C-alpha positions as CSV (number, residue, x, y, z in Angstrom):
1,M,0.0,0.3,0.1
2,R,0.9,4.1,-0.6
3,V,1.1,5.3,2.6
4,Y,1.1,9.5,2.7
5,F,2.5,11.5,6.0
6,L,1.6,14.9,6.7
7,S,2.6,17.0,10.2
8,C,0.9,20.0,11.6
9,I,4.6,21.1,12.1
10,P,7.8,20.6,10.1
11,A,8.9,17.2,11.4
12,I,11.6,14.6,10.3
13,L,10.1,11.3,9.3
14,K,12.5,8.0,9.7
15,L,11.5,4.3,9.1
16,N,13.5,1.4,10.8
17,G,15.8,3.5,12.1
18,M,16.1,5.3,8.9
19,Y,16.1,8.9,7.5
20,I,13.7,9.6,5.1
21,G,13.3,13.0,4.7
22,A,11.2,16.0,6.2
23,I,7.2,15.9,6.5
24,D,5.1,19.0,7.1
25,G,1.9,20.7,5.3
26,F,3.3,18.8,2.0
27,E,2.5,15.2,1.8
28,R,5.4,12.5,1.6
29,R,4.8,8.9,0.8
30,I,6.0,5.7,0.8
31,E,5.3,2.0,-0.3
32,L,4.6,-0.8,2.2
33,D,3.0,-3.9,3.4
34,P,1.6,-3.4,6.9
35,A,2.8,-7.3,7.6
36,D,6.3,-5.9,7.5
37,R,5.6,-3.7,10.5
38,V,7.4,-1.1,10.1
39,F,8.4,1.4,12.9
40,A,7.9,5.0,12.5
41,E,9.4,7.3,14.4
42,I,8.5,11.3,13.7
43,I,10.5,13.8,15.3
44,P,8.8,17.7,15.4
45,D,10.6,21.0,14.9
46,E,9.9,23.4,18.0
47,N,11.4,21.4,20.8
48,L,8.8,18.8,21.4
49,N,8.1,15.4,22.2
50,G,8.6,13.0,18.7
51,V,5.8,9.9,18.2
52,N,6.5,6.4,17.4
53,F,4.6,3.5,16.3
54,F,4.6,0.5,14.3
55,L,2.7,0.7,10.8
56,D,0.9,-2.4,10.8
57,E,-2.6,-3.4,10.8
58,K,-3.7,-2.4,14.5
59,F,-2.4,1.2,13.7
60,F,-4.4,1.6,10.3
61,K,-7.7,0.5,11.8
62,N,-7.0,2.0,15.3
63,P,-4.8,5.0,15.4
64,P,-3.3,6.9,18.7
65,E,-4.7,10.0,20.2
66,F,-2.3,11.9,18.2
67,C,-2.8,11.5,14.6
68,D,-5.5,10.9,12.0
69,V,-5.4,8.1,9.7
70,Y,-7.7,8.2,6.0
71,S,-8.3,5.1,3.9
72,M,-8.0,6.0,0.7
73,E,-8.8,2.9,-1.7
74,G,-6.3,1.0,-0.5
75,D,-3.8,3.7,0.2
76,A,-3.5,5.9,3.7
77,L,-2.9,8.8,5.1
78,I,-1.3,9.8,8.0
79,Y,-1.5,13.2,9.8
80,I,0.1,14.0,12.9
81,R,-2.1,16.0,14.5
82,E,-0.5,17.3,17.7
83,Y,2.8,16.7,19.9
84,S,3.4,17.3,23.2
85,V,5.9,19.8,24.6
86,K,9.1,18.2,27.1
87,D,8.4,20.9,29.8
88,A,5.7,19.3,31.7
89,K,5.9,22.1,34.3
90,I,2.6,23.8,35.2
91,E,2.6,27.5,34.2
92,V,-0.7,29.4,35.0
93,L,-1.2,31.7,32.0
94,Y,-4.5,33.5,33.6
95,Q,-6.5,33.2,36.6
96,S,-9.4,34.9,37.9
97,R,-12.9,34.4,39.6
98,F,-16.0,35.0,37.7
99,Y,-19.3,34.8,40.2
100,G,-18.6,31.9,41.8
101,S,-16.4,29.8,39.6
102,L,-12.3,30.1,39.2
103,I,-11.4,30.3,35.7
104,T,-7.6,29.5,34.9
105,V,-5.9,28.8,31.6
106,F,-2.7,27.3,32.3
107,S,0.0,24.8,30.4
108,Q,1.3,21.5,31.5
109,A,2.2,19.0,28.6
110,G,-0.7,21.1,26.6
111,L,-2.7,23.9,27.0
112,Y,-6.0,23.3,29.4
113,L,-8.7,25.9,30.7
114,S,-10.1,25.2,34.2
115,V,-13.4,26.2,35.2
116,D,-14.0,25.1,39.3
117,G,-17.2,26.2,40.6
118,A,-20.5,24.2,41.2
119,E,-19.1,21.6,39.0
120,Y,-15.5,21.1,37.6
121,S,-14.3,21.1,33.7
122,L,-11.1,20.7,32.2
123,T,-11.1,21.7,28.6
124,P,-7.8,21.3,26.6
125,L,-7.2,23.8,24.0
126,P,-5.3,23.7,20.7
127,Q,-2.3,25.5,20.4
128,S,-3.5,28.2,19.2
129,F,-4.9,29.5,22.5
130,K,-0.7,30.7,23.6
131,K,-2.2,34.1,22.8
132,F,-5.6,34.9,23.9
133,N,-7.9,37.6,25.0
134,V,-10.6,37.9,28.0
135,E,-13.6,39.8,28.7
136,T,-16.7,40.0,30.8
137,C,-19.6,41.1,28.2
138,T,-23.2,41.3,28.4
139,L,-25.4,38.3,26.5
140,A,-29.6,39.0,26.8
141,G,-28.9,41.0,29.9
142,R,-27.0,38.7,31.7
143,E,-23.1,38.9,32.0
144,V,-21.0,35.7,30.3
145,F,-16.9,35.6,30.5
146,A,-15.4,35.5,27.0
147,I,-11.9,34.0,26.1
148,S,-10.9,34.5,22.4
149,N,-7.8,33.9,20.4
150,G,-9.2,35.3,17.0
151,K,-9.9,32.1,15.5
152,H,-11.9,30.9,18.2
153,L,-14.3,31.5,20.8
154,I,-15.0,30.7,24.3
155,V,-18.5,31.7,26.4
156,I,-18.9,30.7,29.7
157,S,-22.0,31.7,31.4
158,E,-22.5,32.8,35.3
159,S,-23.0,29.3,36.3
160,G,-19.5,28.2,35.3
161,K,-20.6,26.0,32.0
162,I,-19.0,26.5,29.2
163,I,-22.4,27.3,26.3
164,F,-20.1,27.9,23.6
165,K,-16.9,26.7,22.0
166,N,-16.1,27.1,18.6
167,A,-14.4,28.8,15.7
168,A,-15.1,32.9,15.6
169,N,-13.1,35.2,13.9
170,S,-15.1,37.6,15.1
171,F,-18.1,38.0,17.4
172,S,-20.7,40.1,19.3
173,F,-22.4,40.5,22.2
174,S,-26.0,42.2,22.4
175,D,-29.5,40.3,22.5
176,T,-27.8,37.7,21.1
177,L,-24.4,36.2,20.0
178,K,-23.4,37.0,16.5
179,V,-20.4,35.0,15.2
180,T,-18.4,34.8,11.9
181,A,-16.8,32.1,11.2
182,D,-14.2,31.6,8.5
183,F,-13.9,28.4,6.2
184,E,-10.5,27.4,4.6
185,T,-12.7,26.7,1.0
186,C,-11.9,28.0,-2.4
187,T,-14.3,30.8,-2.0
188,A,-13.5,31.8,1.4
189,A,-16.4,30.9,2.4
190,Q,-18.2,32.4,5.6
191,A,-20.6,31.5,8.1
192,E,-22.2,33.8,10.2
193,C,-24.4,32.6,12.7
194,E,-26.8,34.2,15.6
195,Y,-27.7,32.6,18.7
196,S,-30.2,33.5,21.7
197,Y,-29.7,33.0,25.2
198,D,-31.9,31.7,27.8
199,G,-29.4,32.2,30.7
200,E,-28.1,28.7,30.8
201,S,-27.5,27.8,27.2
202,L,-27.3,28.8,23.4
203,T,-29.6,28.3,20.6
204,L,-29.1,28.8,17.2
205,I,-31.6,31.1,15.6
206,S,-29.8,31.7,12.2
207,A,-27.3,30.8,10.1
208,V,-25.8,32.0,6.7
209,T,-22.7,30.8,4.5
210,R,-21.7,33.5,2.1
211,E,-18.8,32.9,-0.5
212,T,-16.4,35.9,-0.6
213,R,-14.6,34.9,-3.9
214,P,-15.9,33.2,-7.3
215,P,-13.7,30.2,-7.8
216,E,-12.0,29.5,-11.0
217,D,-13.2,27.1,-13.8
218,E,-10.8,24.1,-12.7
219,I,-11.3,24.3,-9.1
220,L,-15.3,24.8,-9.8
221,H,-16.2,21.1,-8.9
222,F,-14.1,21.5,-5.2
223,A,-16.1,24.5,-4.6
224,F,-19.1,22.6,-5.1
225,F,-18.4,19.5,-2.7
226,E,-17.1,22.4,-0.1
227,S,-20.0,24.4,-0.9
228,V,-22.5,21.4,0.0
229,L,-20.3,20.6,3.3
230,T,-20.6,24.3,4.6
231,A,-24.1,24.5,3.8
232,A,-23.3,27.7,1.1
233,D,-25.6,28.1,-1.7
234,F,-24.7,25.0,-3.8
235,E,-27.7,25.5,-5.9
236,R,-26.0,28.0,-8.2
237,Y,-23.6,25.3,-9.1
238,L,-26.0,22.7,-11.1
239,S,-27.5,23.1,-14.1
240,D,-31.2,23.5,-14.4
241,A,-31.2,19.9,-14.9
242,L,-29.9,18.7,-11.9
243,K,-31.2,21.9,-9.4
244,H,-34.6,20.2,-8.9
245,K,-32.8,17.4,-7.2
246,A,-30.3,19.5,-4.7
247,A,-32.8,18.9,-1.9
248,D,-31.7,15.3,-2.3
249,L,-27.7,15.9,-2.6
250,K,-27.3,15.5,1.5
251,S,-28.3,12.1,1.8
252,Y,-26.6,11.3,-2.4
253,L,-23.5,12.3,-0.7
254,G,-23.8,11.3,2.8
255,E,-22.4,12.7,6.0
256,F,-19.2,13.8,4.6
257,V,-16.8,15.8,7.1
258,G,-14.1,17.3,4.8
259,V,-12.9,17.6,0.8
260,T,-9.7,16.7,-0.3
261,V,-8.0,17.0,-3.4
262,P,-7.3,12.9,-4.8
263,P,-3.5,12.1,-5.0
264,E,-1.3,11.6,-7.9
265,K,-2.0,8.0,-7.9
266,F,-5.7,8.7,-8.5
267,Y,-5.5,10.8,-11.6
268,L,-3.0,7.6,-13.0
269,V,-5.6,5.1,-12.0
270,H,-9.0,7.4,-13.3
271,G,-7.6,9.8,-15.5
272,N,-7.5,13.5,-15.5
273,I,-11.3,14.0,-14.3
274,N,-13.1,16.4,-12.3
275,A,-13.4,14.6,-9.2
276,A,-12.8,15.6,-5.1
277,G,-12.1,13.4,-2.2
278,L,-15.3,13.6,0.1
279,V,-13.9,12.5,3.7
280,Y,-16.2,10.1,5.9
281,P,-15.7,9.5,9.9
282,K,-15.2,6.1,10.5
283,A,-14.2,5.8,14.1
284,K,-12.3,7.9,16.5
285,N,-9.5,9.9,14.5
286,L,-10.5,7.3,11.6
287,F,-11.8,8.3,8.2
288,E,-12.4,6.9,5.0
289,V,-12.0,9.2,1.8
290,K,-14.6,8.5,-1.1
291,Y,-14.2,9.8,-4.2
292,F,-17.0,11.9,-6.6
293,A,-17.2,13.2,-9.8
294,V,-18.7,15.8,-12.0
295,D,-19.5,16.6,-15.6
296,V,-19.5,20.1,-16.6
297,A,-21.5,21.9,-19.3
298,D,-21.6,25.5,-20.2
299,G,-19.8,26.2,-16.4
300,K,-23.1,24.2,-14.6
301,I,-22.6,20.5,-12.9
302,D,-24.5,18.6,-14.9
303,N,-24.0,15.7,-13.4
304,I,-22.8,13.9,-10.2
305,Y,-21.4,10.5,-9.7
306,P,-19.2,7.9,-7.3
307,I,-16.0,6.7,-8.3
308,E,-15.7,3.1,-7.9
């Protein structure tokens, strides 16, 4: 099988002790047989702890916590999603009382948010929370505590409950919570969501996804599948003959969670077709990529079909 390696930060890949090369956001591939149980070592930049594992059947069926594995027509892609820090000492980055809760952001071989009040919660945070802002805001007449890093927002209620934890490039508090989140798509799509608040929990009352730039003709099919995924106006990509089937597209394509570019091997096998890989969750940290292609006529998608 062909195995592709990706890493969230630059790292060095070794297999059975032999230096293979650098890996990062651009894939590096090898050919191997899982029955050979090749031993992989990945050593990251930034003085972080490395990771190691045997590339065997067990690994490809039950990946460890630090990585995601994608199955692709008999091949696989391994994405090393996170590395632990070597310094495991506790460092308090922020601490404050909010009503009856003690809110603490700290690092200890990772970043965490602790809320200690009537109940206790410990929430892992992405490394992007190394820098963050905090503020007390008023939402629907009640105070809430907000922690943001420019890409994500966490909102804590007066009772110490985390009522929102999601992507947010911008936000505002008034009678409702309004959030804008950017998607990494061909069209630079943005989601605008609005939530009501009853003092206990948030309720989504409106959501609109807007695509801020048109896609080039050669990536029209990627933009279309991303538009379906992000609940944008995907009907505008369809020909008149297909528009009446737009409501059936979600069930036809299934519950995919991502859109990927097929690897070079796909085009060698299937030819140069307008295809995209749709990512479906199978188990924890384990995904399957299925390929769908489109036919385009007069700048509109005229047919959608799976690649077997």
